[in-house]
N, CA, C and O atoms as a Tripos MOL2 file, in Angstrom:
@<TRIPOS>MOLECULE
protein
  268   267    67     0     0
PROTEIN
NO_CHARGES

@<TRIPOS>ATOM
      1 N          21.5600    5.2810   -6.4760 N.3       1 UNK1
      2 CA         20.1980    5.3180   -6.9920 C.3       1 UNK1
      3 C          19.3220    4.4470   -6.0920 C.2       1 UNK1
      4 O          19.6960    3.3220   -5.7610 O.2       1 UNK1
      5 N          18.1530    4.9660   -5.6960 N.am      2 UNK2
      6 CA         17.2800    4.1910   -4.8230 C.3       2 UNK2
      7 C          16.6740    3.0270   -5.5910 C.2       2 UNK2
      8 O          16.5860    3.0490   -6.8180 O.2       2 UNK2
      9 N          16.2580    2.0100   -4.8440 N.am      3 UNK3
     10 CA         15.6270    0.8510   -5.4810 C.3       3 UNK3
     11 C          14.3830    1.2580   -6.2430 C.2       3 UNK3
     12 O          14.1230    0.7390   -7.3290 O.2       3 UNK3
     13 N          13.5950    2.2010   -5.6750 N.am      4 UNK4
     14 CA         12.3680    2.6180   -6.3500 C.3       4 UNK4
     15 C          12.6760    3.2260   -7.7070 C.2       4 UNK4
     16 O          12.0410    2.8750   -8.7010 O.2       4 UNK4
     17 N          13.6500    4.1380   -7.7600 N.am      5 UNK5
     18 CA         13.9740    4.7900   -9.0340 C.3       5 UNK5
     19 C          14.5020    3.7850  -10.0460 C.2       5 UNK5
     20 O          14.2750    3.9390  -11.2460 O.2       5 UNK5
     21 N          15.1950    2.7700   -9.5840 N.am      6 UNK6
     22 CA         15.7310    1.7730  -10.4950 C.3       6 UNK6
     23 C          14.6110    0.9600  -11.1470 C.2       6 UNK6
     24 O          14.7340    0.5450  -12.2990 O.2       6 UNK6
     25 N          13.5130    0.7310  -10.4070 N.am      7 UNK7
     26 CA         12.4230   -0.0950  -10.9250 C.3       7 UNK7
     27 C          11.2090    0.7100  -11.3910 C.2       7 UNK7
     28 O          10.2160    0.1280  -11.8280 O.2       7 UNK7
     29 N          11.2750    2.0270  -11.3040 N.am      8 UNK8
     30 CA         10.1490    2.8730  -11.7060 C.3       8 UNK8
     31 C           9.9490    2.8110  -13.2170 C.2       8 UNK8
     32 O          10.9060    2.7070  -13.9840 O.2       8 UNK8
     33 N           8.6950    2.8780  -13.6200 N.am      9 UNK9
     34 CA          8.3350    2.8880  -15.0430 C.3       9 UNK9
     35 C           8.9400    4.1260  -15.7010 C.2       9 UNK9
     36 O           8.8100    5.2250  -15.1610 O.2       9 UNK9
     37 N           9.5940    3.9790  -16.8480 N.am     10 UNK10
     38 CA         10.2200    5.1340  -17.4970 C.3      10 UNK10
     39 C           9.2130    6.1270  -18.0900 C.2      10 UNK10
     40 O           9.5560    7.2880  -18.3130 O.2      10 UNK10
     41 N           7.9870    5.6900  -18.3450 N.am     11 UNK11
     42 CA          7.0050    6.6050  -18.9430 C.3      11 UNK11
     43 C           6.3510    7.5050  -17.8940 C.2      11 UNK11
     44 O           6.2200    8.7090  -18.1120 O.2      11 UNK11
     45 N           5.9420    6.9380  -16.7680 N.am     12 UNK12
     46 CA          5.2490    7.7340  -15.7410 C.3      12 UNK12
     47 C           6.1380    8.0310  -14.5390 C.2      12 UNK12
     48 O           5.6800    8.6600  -13.5850 O.2      12 UNK12
     49 N           7.3970    7.5950  -14.5580 N.am     13 UNK13
     50 CA          8.3480    7.7980  -13.4630 C.3      13 UNK13
     51 C           7.8100    7.2900  -12.1210 C.2      13 UNK13
     52 O           8.0840    7.8690  -11.0690 O.2      13 UNK13
     53 N           7.0430    6.2010  -12.1780 N.am     14 UNK14
     54 CA          6.5680    5.5690  -10.9570 C.3      14 UNK14
     55 C           5.2350    6.0750  -10.4420 C.2      14 UNK14
     56 O           4.7410    5.5820   -9.4280 O.2      14 UNK14
     57 N           4.6390    7.0560  -11.1220 N.am     15 UNK15
     58 CA          3.3680    7.6160  -10.6450 C.3      15 UNK15
     59 C           2.1910    6.6800  -10.9060 C.2      15 UNK15
     60 O           1.1940    6.7220  -10.1860 O.2      15 UNK15
     61 N           2.3010    5.8390  -11.9300 N.am     16 UNK16
     62 CA          1.2030    4.9380  -12.2620 C.3      16 UNK16
     63 C           0.1440    5.5810  -13.1330 C.2      16 UNK16
     64 O          -0.7400    4.8960  -13.6470 O.2      16 UNK16
     65 N           0.2270    6.9120  -13.3050 N.am     17 UNK17
     66 CA         -0.7280    7.6300  -14.1490 C.3      17 UNK17
     67 C           0.0220    8.6120  -15.0300 C.2      17 UNK17
     68 O           1.1040    9.0820  -14.6790 O.2      17 UNK17
     69 N          -0.5610    8.9150  -16.1720 N.am     18 UNK18
     70 CA         -0.0050    9.9110  -17.0800 C.3      18 UNK18
     71 C          -1.1040   10.9060  -17.4370 C.2      18 UNK18
     72 O          -2.2900   10.5790  -17.3960 O.2      18 UNK18
     73 N          -0.6990   12.1150  -17.7850 N.am     19 UNK19
     74 CA         -1.6550   13.1470  -18.1880 C.3      19 UNK19
     75 C          -1.8740   13.0580  -19.6870 C.2      19 UNK19
     76 O          -0.9220   13.0900  -20.4670 O.2      19 UNK19
     77 N          -3.1270   12.9470  -20.0830 N.am     20 UNK20
     78 CA         -3.4720   12.8300  -21.4950 C.3      20 UNK20
     79 C          -4.4090   13.9660  -21.8620 C.2      20 UNK20
     80 O          -5.4770   14.1230  -21.2690 O.2      20 UNK20
     81 N          -4.0030   14.7500  -22.8370 N.am     21 UNK21
     82 CA         -4.8390   15.8440  -23.3140 C.3      21 UNK21
     83 C          -4.6570   15.9420  -24.8230 C.2      21 UNK21
     84 O          -3.5680   16.2630  -25.3000 O.2      21 UNK21
     85 N          -5.7090   15.6710  -25.5660 N.am     22 UNK22
     86 CA         -5.6260   15.7090  -27.0280 C.3      22 UNK22
     87 C          -5.2260   17.0940  -27.5190 C.2      22 UNK22
     88 O          -4.4490   17.2220  -28.4650 O.2      22 UNK22
     89 N          -5.7520   18.1230  -26.8800 N.am     23 UNK23
     90 CA         -5.4310   19.5040  -27.2730 C.3      23 UNK23
     91 C          -3.9420   19.7850  -27.0480 C.2      23 UNK23
     92 O          -3.2970   20.4220  -27.8810 O.2      23 UNK23
     93 N          -3.3990   19.3080  -25.9210 N.am     24 UNK24
     94 CA         -1.9860   19.5060  -25.6220 C.3      24 UNK24
     95 C          -1.1220   18.7610  -26.6360 C.2      24 UNK24
     96 O          -0.1080   19.2860  -27.0970 O.2      24 UNK24
     97 N          -1.5290   17.5260  -26.9870 N.am     25 UNK25
     98 CA         -0.7710   16.7280  -27.9500 C.3      25 UNK25
     99 C          -0.7940   17.3700  -29.3350 C.2      25 UNK25
    100 O           0.2370   17.4530  -30.0010 O.2      25 UNK25
    101 N          -1.9620   17.8210  -29.7640 N.am     26 UNK26
    102 CA         -2.0900   18.4210  -31.0920 C.3      26 UNK26
    103 C          -1.3280   19.7290  -31.2100 C.2      26 UNK26
    104 O          -0.8510   20.0700  -32.2920 O.2      26 UNK26
    105 N          -1.2060   20.4700  -30.1080 N.am     27 UNK27
    106 CA         -0.4980   21.7530  -30.1510 C.3      27 UNK27
    107 C           0.9910   21.5780  -29.8420 C.2      27 UNK27
    108 O           1.7160   22.5610  -29.6860 O.2      27 UNK27
    109 N           1.4370   20.3370  -29.7570 N.am     28 UNK28
    110 CA          2.8380   20.0270  -29.4540 C.3      28 UNK28
    111 C           3.2490   20.6200  -28.1070 C.2      28 UNK28
    112 O           4.3560   21.1340  -27.9480 O.2      28 UNK28
    113 N           2.3220   20.5350  -27.1340 N.am     29 UNK29
    114 CA          2.6240   20.9750  -25.7760 C.3      29 UNK29
    115 C           2.5540   22.4590  -25.5340 C.2      29 UNK29
    116 O           3.0210   22.9330  -24.4980 O.2      29 UNK29
    117 N           1.9780   23.2230  -26.4720 N.am     30 UNK30
    118 CA          1.9750   24.6770  -26.3130 C.3      30 UNK30
    119 C           0.6380   25.2450  -25.8670 C.2      30 UNK30
    120 O           0.5310   26.4600  -25.7040 O.2      30 UNK30
    121 N          -0.3910   24.4190  -25.6590 N.am     31 UNK31
    122 CA         -1.6870   25.0060  -25.2800 C.3      31 UNK31
    123 C          -1.6840   25.4600  -23.8310 C.2      31 UNK31
    124 O          -2.5000   26.3050  -23.4630 O.2      31 UNK31
    125 N          -0.8100   24.9410  -23.0070 N.am     32 UNK32
    126 CA         -0.6760   25.3620  -21.6170 C.3      32 UNK32
    127 C           0.8130   25.5430  -21.3290 C.2      32 UNK32
    128 O           1.6420   24.7970  -21.8500 O.2      32 UNK32
    129 N           1.1540   26.5290  -20.5020 N.am     33 UNK33
    130 CA          2.5700   26.6590  -20.1340 C.3      33 UNK33
    131 C           3.0630   25.3900  -19.4340 C.2      33 UNK33
    132 O           2.2800   24.7330  -18.7480 O.2      33 UNK33
    133 N           4.3310   25.0330  -19.5890 N.am     34 UNK34
    134 CA          4.8560   23.8260  -18.9610 C.3      34 UNK34
    135 C           4.6180   23.8200  -17.4510 C.2      34 UNK34
    136 O           4.8480   24.8210  -16.7720 O.2      34 UNK34
    137 N           4.1550   22.6840  -16.9360 N.am     35 UNK35
    138 CA          3.9540   22.5250  -15.4980 C.3      35 UNK35
    139 C           2.6480   23.0810  -14.9660 C.2      35 UNK35
    140 O           2.4260   23.0680  -13.7550 O.2      35 UNK35
    141 N           1.7770   23.5700  -15.8400 N.am     36 UNK36
    142 CA          0.5070   24.1170  -15.3690 C.3      36 UNK36
    143 C          -0.6470   23.2730  -15.8820 C.2      36 UNK36
    144 O          -0.5260   22.5720  -16.8860 O.2      36 UNK36
    145 N          -1.7540   23.3520  -15.1840 N.am     37 UNK37
    146 CA         -2.9710   22.6620  -15.6010 C.3      37 UNK37
    147 C          -4.1290   23.6160  -15.3440 C.2      37 UNK37
    148 O          -4.3870   23.9740  -14.1950 O.2      37 UNK37
    149 N          -4.8170   24.0240  -16.3730 N.am     38 UNK38
    150 CA         -5.9110   24.9710  -16.2490 C.3      38 UNK38
    151 C          -7.2230   24.2450  -15.9610 C.2      38 UNK38
    152 O          -7.4020   23.0920  -16.3530 O.2      38 UNK38
    153 N          -8.1400   24.9280  -15.2740 N.am     39 UNK39
    154 CA         -9.4300   24.3360  -14.9300 C.3      39 UNK39
    155 C         -10.2150   23.9270  -16.1640 C.2      39 UNK39
    156 O         -10.9340   22.9280  -16.1370 O.2      39 UNK39
    157 N         -10.0880   24.6790  -17.2390 N.am     40 UNK40
    158 CA        -10.8600   24.3790  -18.4420 C.3      40 UNK40
    159 C         -10.1240   23.4210  -19.3910 C.2      40 UNK40
    160 O         -10.5750   23.2010  -20.5150 O.2      40 UNK40
    161 N          -9.0220   22.8640  -18.9590 N.am     41 UNK41
    162 CA         -8.2740   21.9330  -19.8090 C.3      41 UNK41
    163 C          -9.0590   20.6310  -19.9410 C.2      41 UNK41
    164 O          -9.5270   20.0950  -18.9360 O.2      41 UNK41
    165 N          -9.2130   20.1090  -21.1610 N.am     42 UNK42
    166 CA         -9.9870   18.8830  -21.3550 C.3      42 UNK42
    167 C          -9.2130   17.6080  -20.9970 C.2      42 UNK42
    168 O          -9.7580   16.5070  -21.0740 O.2      42 UNK42
    169 N          -7.9710   17.7560  -20.6150 N.am     43 UNK43
    170 CA         -7.1560   16.5740  -20.3260 C.3      43 UNK43
    171 C          -7.5070   15.9120  -19.0090 C.2      43 UNK43
    172 O          -8.2570   16.4570  -18.1980 O.2      43 UNK43
    173 N          -6.9490   14.7250  -18.8110 N.am     44 UNK44
    174 CA         -7.1780   13.9820  -17.5850 C.3      44 UNK44
    175 C          -6.0010   13.0590  -17.3030 C.2      44 UNK44
    176 O          -5.2340   12.7190  -18.2040 O.2      44 UNK44
    177 N          -5.8700   12.6570  -16.0390 N.am     45 UNK45
    178 CA         -4.8380   11.6950  -15.6640 C.3      45 UNK45
    179 C          -5.4300   10.3040  -15.8070 C.2      45 UNK45
    180 O          -6.4810   10.0090  -15.2390 O.2      45 UNK45
    181 N          -4.7550    9.4500  -16.5650 N.am     46 UNK46
    182 CA         -5.2360    8.0920  -16.8100 C.3      46 UNK46
    183 C          -4.1490    7.0960  -16.4180 C.2      46 UNK46
    184 O          -2.9710    7.4500  -16.3780 O.2      46 UNK46
    185 N          -4.5370    5.8470  -16.1260 N.am     47 UNK47
    186 CA         -3.5290    4.8330  -15.7940 C.3      47 UNK47
    187 C          -2.5060    4.6860  -16.9190 C.2      47 UNK47
    188 O          -2.8640    4.6570  -18.0960 O.2      47 UNK47
    189 N          -1.2510    4.5960  -16.5490 N.am     48 UNK48
    190 CA         -0.1590    4.4540  -17.5170 C.3      48 UNK48
    191 C          -0.2460    3.0800  -18.1650 C.2      48 UNK48
    192 O          -0.2780    2.0620  -17.4730 O.2      48 UNK48
    193 N          -0.2850    3.0500  -19.4970 N.am     49 UNK49
    194 CA         -0.3890    1.7750  -20.2000 C.3      49 UNK49
    195 C           0.9360    1.0340  -20.2430 C.2      49 UNK49
    196 O           0.9570   -0.1860  -20.4040 O.2      49 UNK49
    197 N           2.0470    1.7580  -20.1010 N.am     50 UNK50
    198 CA          3.3570    1.1100  -20.1620 C.3      50 UNK50
    199 C           3.5890    0.1840  -18.9680 C.2      50 UNK50
    200 O           4.3010   -0.8130  -19.0820 O.2      50 UNK50
    201 N           2.9800    0.5180  -17.8100 N.am     51 UNK51
    202 CA          3.1860   -0.3120  -16.6130 C.3      51 UNK51
    203 C           1.8700   -0.8330  -16.0530 C.2      51 UNK51
    204 O           1.8410   -1.3860  -14.9540 O.2      51 UNK51
    205 N           0.7790   -0.6610  -16.8000 N.am     52 UNK52
    206 CA         -0.5440   -1.1170  -16.3840 C.3      52 UNK52
    207 C          -0.9750   -0.4310  -15.0830 C.2      52 UNK52
    208 O          -1.7000   -1.0200  -14.2800 O.2      52 UNK52
    209 N          -0.5340    0.8000  -14.8790 N.am     53 UNK53
    210 CA         -0.9210    1.5810  -13.7170 C.3      53 UNK53
    211 C          -0.1910    1.2280  -12.4310 C.2      53 UNK53
    212 O          -0.5420    1.7380  -11.3670 O.2      53 UNK53
    213 N           0.8150    0.3670  -12.5060 N.am     54 UNK54
    214 CA          1.5270   -0.0350  -11.2940 C.3      54 UNK54
    215 C           2.6410    0.9260  -10.9230 C.2      54 UNK54
    216 O           3.0160    1.0130   -9.7530 O.2      54 UNK54
    217 N           3.1770    1.6500  -11.9010 N.am     55 UNK55
    218 CA          4.3020    2.5420  -11.6550 C.3      55 UNK55
    219 C           5.6390    1.8330  -11.6800 C.2      55 UNK55
    220 O           6.6770    2.4550  -11.4560 O.2      55 UNK55
    221 N           5.6270    0.5350  -11.9500 N.am     56 UNK56
    222 CA          6.8600   -0.2510  -11.9380 C.3      56 UNK56
    223 C           7.2410   -0.7310  -13.3270 C.2      56 UNK56
    224 O           6.3810   -1.0960  -14.1290 O.2      56 UNK56
    225 N           8.5140   -0.7290  -13.5970 N.am     57 UNK57
    226 CA          9.0600   -1.1810  -14.8740 C.3      57 UNK57
    227 C           8.7230   -2.6610  -15.0850 C.2      57 UNK57
    228 O           8.8560   -3.4670  -14.1650 O.2      57 UNK57
    229 N           8.2870   -3.0140  -16.2970 N.am     58 UNK58
    230 CA          8.0620   -4.4130  -16.6390 C.3      58 UNK58
    231 C           6.7080   -4.9700  -16.2650 C.2      58 UNK58
    232 O           6.4930   -6.1780  -16.3570 O.2      58 UNK58
    233 N           5.7790   -4.1080  -15.8410 N.am     59 UNK59
    234 CA          4.4470   -4.6050  -15.4870 C.3      59 UNK59
    235 C           3.3920   -4.1290  -16.4700 C.2      59 UNK59
    236 O           2.2630   -3.8360  -16.0750 O.2      59 UNK59
    237 N           3.7420   -4.0500  -17.7280 N.am     60 UNK60
    238 CA          2.8100   -3.5700  -18.7400 C.3      60 UNK60
    239 C           1.6680   -4.5350  -18.9630 C.2      60 UNK60
    240 O           1.6890   -5.6740  -18.4990 O.2      60 UNK60
    241 N           0.6830   -4.0590  -19.6760 N.am     61 UNK61
    242 CA         -0.4720   -4.8930  -20.0130 C.3      61 UNK61
    243 C          -0.0250   -6.0530  -20.8830 C.2      61 UNK61
    244 O           0.8710   -5.8930  -21.7110 O.2      61 UNK61
    245 N          -0.6300   -7.2130  -20.7120 N.am     62 UNK62
    246 CA         -0.2410   -8.3590  -21.5330 C.3      62 UNK62
    247 C          -0.4910   -8.0910  -23.0090 C.2      62 UNK62
    248 O          -1.4520   -7.4150  -23.3770 O.2      62 UNK62
    249 N           0.3650   -8.6170  -23.8300 N.am     63 UNK63
    250 CA          0.2090   -8.4030  -25.2610 C.3      63 UNK63
    251 C          -1.0090   -9.1750  -25.7690 C.2      63 UNK63
    252 O          -1.3830  -10.2130  -25.2220 O.2      63 UNK63
    253 N          -1.6080   -8.6490  -26.8140 N.am     64 UNK64
    254 CA         -2.7830   -9.2870  -27.4070 C.3      64 UNK64
    255 C          -2.3100  -10.3860  -28.3490 C.2      64 UNK64
    256 O          -1.4870  -10.1540  -29.2350 O.2      64 UNK64
    257 N          -2.8410  -11.5740  -28.1450 N.am     65 UNK65
    258 CA         -2.4530  -12.6960  -28.9860 C.3      65 UNK65
    259 C          -3.1880  -12.6210  -30.3120 C.2      65 UNK65
    260 O          -4.3910  -12.3640  -30.3500 O.2      65 UNK65
    261 N          -2.4780  -12.8410  -31.3770 N.am     66 UNK66
    262 CA         -3.0750  -12.8440  -32.7060 C.3      66 UNK66
    263 C          -3.2570  -14.2810  -33.1780 C.2      66 UNK66
    264 O          -2.3800  -15.1210  -32.9750 O.2      66 UNK66
    265 N          -4.3940  -14.5650  -33.8060 N.am     67 UNK67
    266 CA         -4.6210  -15.9200  -34.3660 C.3      67 UNK67
    267 C          -3.9730  -16.0550  -35.7150 C.2      67 UNK67
    268 O          -4.0550  -17.1150  -36.3360 O.2      67 UNK67
@<TRIPOS>BOND
     1     1     2 1
     2     2     3 1
     3     3     4 2
     4     3     5 am
     5     5     6 1
     6     6     7 1
     7     7     8 2
     8     7     9 am
     9     9    10 1
    10    10    11 1
    11    11    12 2
    12    11    13 am
    13    13    14 1
    14    14    15 1
    15    15    16 2
    16    15    17 am
    17    17    18 1
    18    18    19 1
    19    19    20 2
    20    19    21 am
    21    21    22 1
    22    22    23 1
    23    23    24 2
    24    23    25 am
    25    25    26 1
    26    26    27 1
    27    27    28 2
    28    27    29 am
    29    29    30 1
    30    30    31 1
    31    31    32 2
    32    31    33 am
    33    33    34 1
    34    34    35 1
    35    35    36 2
    36    35    37 am
    37    37    38 1
    38    38    39 1
    39    39    40 2
    40    39    41 am
    41    41    42 1
    42    42    43 1
    43    43    44 2
    44    43    45 am
    45    45    46 1
    46    46    47 1
    47    47    48 2
    48    47    49 am
    49    49    50 1
    50    50    51 1
    51    51    52 2
    52    51    53 am
    53    53    54 1
    54    54    55 1
    55    55    56 2
    56    55    57 am
    57    57    58 1
    58    58    59 1
    59    59    60 2
    60    59    61 am
    61    61    62 1
    62    62    63 1
    63    63    64 2
    64    63    65 am
    65    65    66 1
    66    66    67 1
    67    67    68 2
    68    67    69 am
    69    69    70 1
    70    70    71 1
    71    71    72 2
    72    71    73 am
    73    73    74 1
    74    74    75 1
    75    75    76 2
    76    75    77 am
    77    77    78 1
    78    78    79 1
    79    79    80 2
    80    79    81 am
    81    81    82 1
    82    82    83 1
    83    83    84 2
    84    83    85 am
    85    85    86 1
    86    86    87 1
    87    87    88 2
    88    87    89 am
    89    89    90 1
    90    90    91 1
    91    91    92 2
    92    91    93 am
    93    93    94 1
    94    94    95 1
    95    95    96 2
    96    95    97 am
    97    97    98 1
    98    98    99 1
    99    99   100 2
   100    99   101 am
   101   101   102 1
   102   102   103 1
   103   103   104 2
   104   103   105 am
   105   105   106 1
   106   106   107 1
   107   107   108 2
   108   107   109 am
   109   109   110 1
   110   110   111 1
   111   111   112 2
   112   111   113 am
   113   113   114 1
   114   114   115 1
   115   115   116 2
   116   115   117 am
   117   117   118 1
   118   118   119 1
   119   119   120 2
   120   119   121 am
   121   121   122 1
   122   122   123 1
   123   123   124 2
   124   123   125 am
   125   125   126 1
   126   126   127 1
   127   127   128 2
   128   127   129 am
   129   129   130 1
   130   130   131 1
   131   131   132 2
   132   131   133 am
   133   133   134 1
   134   134   135 1
   135   135   136 2
   136   135   137 am
   137   137   138 1
   138   138   139 1
   139   139   140 2
   140   139   141 am
   141   141   142 1
   142   142   143 1
   143   143   144 2
   144   143   145 am
   145   145   146 1
   146   146   147 1
   147   147   148 2
   148   147   149 am
   149   149   150 1
   150   150   151 1
   151   151   152 2
   152   151   153 am
   153   153   154 1
   154   154   155 1
   155   155   156 2
   156   155   157 am
   157   157   158 1
   158   158   159 1
   159   159   160 2
   160   159   161 am
   161   161   162 1
   162   162   163 1
   163   163   164 2
   164   163   165 am
   165   165   166 1
   166   166   167 1
   167   167   168 2
   168   167   169 am
   169   169   170 1
   170   170   171 1
   171   171   172 2
   172   171   173 am
   173   173   174 1
   174   174   175 1
   175   175   176 2
   176   175   177 am
   177   177   178 1
   178   178   179 1
   179   179   180 2
   180   179   181 am
   181   181   182 1
   182   182   183 1
   183   183   184 2
   184   183   185 am
   185   185   186 1
   186   186   187 1
   187   187   188 2
   188   187   189 am
   189   189   190 1
   190   190   191 1
   191   191   192 2
   192   191   193 am
   193   193   194 1
   194   194   195 1
   195   195   196 2
   196   195   197 am
   197   197   198 1
   198   198   199 1
   199   199   200 2
   200   199   201 am
   201   201   202 1
   202   202   203 1
   203   203   204 2
   204   203   205 am
   205   205   206 1
   206   206   207 1
   207   207   208 2
   208   207   209 am
   209   209   210 1
   210   210   211 1
   211   211   212 2
   212   211   213 am
   213   213   214 1
   214   214   215 1
   215   215   216 2
   216   215   217 am
   217   217   218 1
   218   218   219 1
   219   219   220 2
   220   219   221 am
   221   221   222 1
   222   222   223 1
   223   223   224 2
   224   223   225 am
   225   225   226 1
   226   226   227 1
   227   227   228 2
   228   227   229 am
   229   229   230 1
   230   230   231 1
   231   231   232 2
   232   231   233 am
   233   233   234 1
   234   234   235 1
   235   235   236 2
   236   235   237 am
   237   237   238 1
   238   238   239 1
   239   239   240 2
   240   239   241 am
   241   241   242 1
   242   242   243 1
   243   243   244 2
   244   243   245 am
   245   245   246 1
   246   246   247 1
   247   247   248 2
   248   247   249 am
   249   249   250 1
   250   250   251 1
   251   251   252 2
   252   251   253 am
   253   253   254 1
   254   254   255 1
   255   255   256 2
   256   255   257 am
   257   257   258 1
   258   258   259 1
   259   259   260 2
   260   259   261 am
   261   261   262 1
   262   262   263 1
   263   263   264 2
   264   263   265 am
   265   265   266 1
   266   266   267 1
   267   267   268 2
@<TRIPOS>SUBSTRUCTURE
     1 UNK1         2 RESIDUE 1 A UNK
     2 UNK2         6 RESIDUE 1 A UNK
     3 UNK3        10 RESIDUE 1 A UNK
     4 UNK4        14 RESIDUE 1 A UNK
     5 UNK5        18 RESIDUE 1 A UNK
     6 UNK6        22 RESIDUE 1 A UNK
     7 UNK7        26 RESIDUE 1 A UNK
     8 UNK8        30 RESIDUE 1 A UNK
     9 UNK9        34 RESIDUE 1 A UNK
    10 UNK10       38 RESIDUE 1 A UNK
    11 UNK11       42 RESIDUE 1 A UNK
    12 UNK12       46 RESIDUE 1 A UNK
    13 UNK13       50 RESIDUE 1 A UNK
    14 UNK14       54 RESIDUE 1 A UNK
    15 UNK15       58 RESIDUE 1 A UNK
    16 UNK16       62 RESIDUE 1 A UNK
    17 UNK17       66 RESIDUE 1 A UNK
    18 UNK18       70 RESIDUE 1 A UNK
    19 UNK19       74 RESIDUE 1 A UNK
    20 UNK20       78 RESIDUE 1 A UNK
    21 UNK21       82 RESIDUE 1 A UNK
    22 UNK22       86 RESIDUE 1 A UNK
    23 UNK23       90 RESIDUE 1 A UNK
    24 UNK24       94 RESIDUE 1 A UNK
    25 UNK25       98 RESIDUE 1 A UNK
    26 UNK26      102 RESIDUE 1 A UNK
    27 UNK27      106 RESIDUE 1 A UNK
    28 UNK28      110 RESIDUE 1 A UNK
    29 UNK29      114 RESIDUE 1 A UNK
    30 UNK30      118 RESIDUE 1 A UNK
    31 UNK31      122 RESIDUE 1 A UNK
    32 UNK32      126 RESIDUE 1 A UNK
    33 UNK33      130 RESIDUE 1 A UNK
    34 UNK34      134 RESIDUE 1 A UNK
    35 UNK35      138 RESIDUE 1 A UNK
    36 UNK36      142 RESIDUE 1 A UNK
    37 UNK37      146 RESIDUE 1 A UNK
    38 UNK38      150 RESIDUE 1 A UNK
    39 UNK39      154 RESIDUE 1 A UNK
    40 UNK40      158 RESIDUE 1 A UNK
    41 UNK41      162 RESIDUE 1 A UNK
    42 UNK42      166 RESIDUE 1 A UNK
    43 UNK43      170 RESIDUE 1 A UNK
    44 UNK44      174 RESIDUE 1 A UNK
    45 UNK45      178 RESIDUE 1 A UNK
    46 UNK46      182 RESIDUE 1 A UNK
    47 UNK47      186 RESIDUE 1 A UNK
    48 UNK48      190 RESIDUE 1 A UNK
    49 UNK49      194 RESIDUE 1 A UNK
    50 UNK50      198 RESIDUE 1 A UNK
    51 UNK51      202 RESIDUE 1 A UNK
    52 UNK52      206 RESIDUE 1 A UNK
    53 UNK53      210 RESIDUE 1 A UNK
    54 UNK54      214 RESIDUE 1 A UNK
    55 UNK55      218 RESIDUE 1 A UNK
    56 UNK56      222 RESIDUE 1 A UNK
    57 UNK57      226 RESIDUE 1 A UNK
    58 UNK58      230 RESIDUE 1 A UNK
    59 UNK59      234 RESIDUE 1 A UNK
    60 UNK60      238 RESIDUE 1 A UNK
    61 UNK61      242 RESIDUE 1 A UNK
    62 UNK62      246 RESIDUE 1 A UNK
    63 UNK63      250 RESIDUE 1 A UNK
    64 UNK64      254 RESIDUE 1 A UNK
    65 UNK65      258 RESIDUE 1 A UNK
    66 UNK66      262 RESIDUE 1 A UNK
    67 UNK67      266 RESIDUE 1 A UNK
């Protein structure tokens, strides 16, 4: 296993971004065929919150402190 794959974020697989589409989520992934992205799709690629957009395991956003 390469060093990169060992340290890659498990949510975005090291890309640093994830695809977010409310319509896709609500339809349980059936609004578009797997692996396709249509021009009229309302979704977008956003920074991965699990790794804070770094693509690396363990670099998530700091937790919010509660008083």
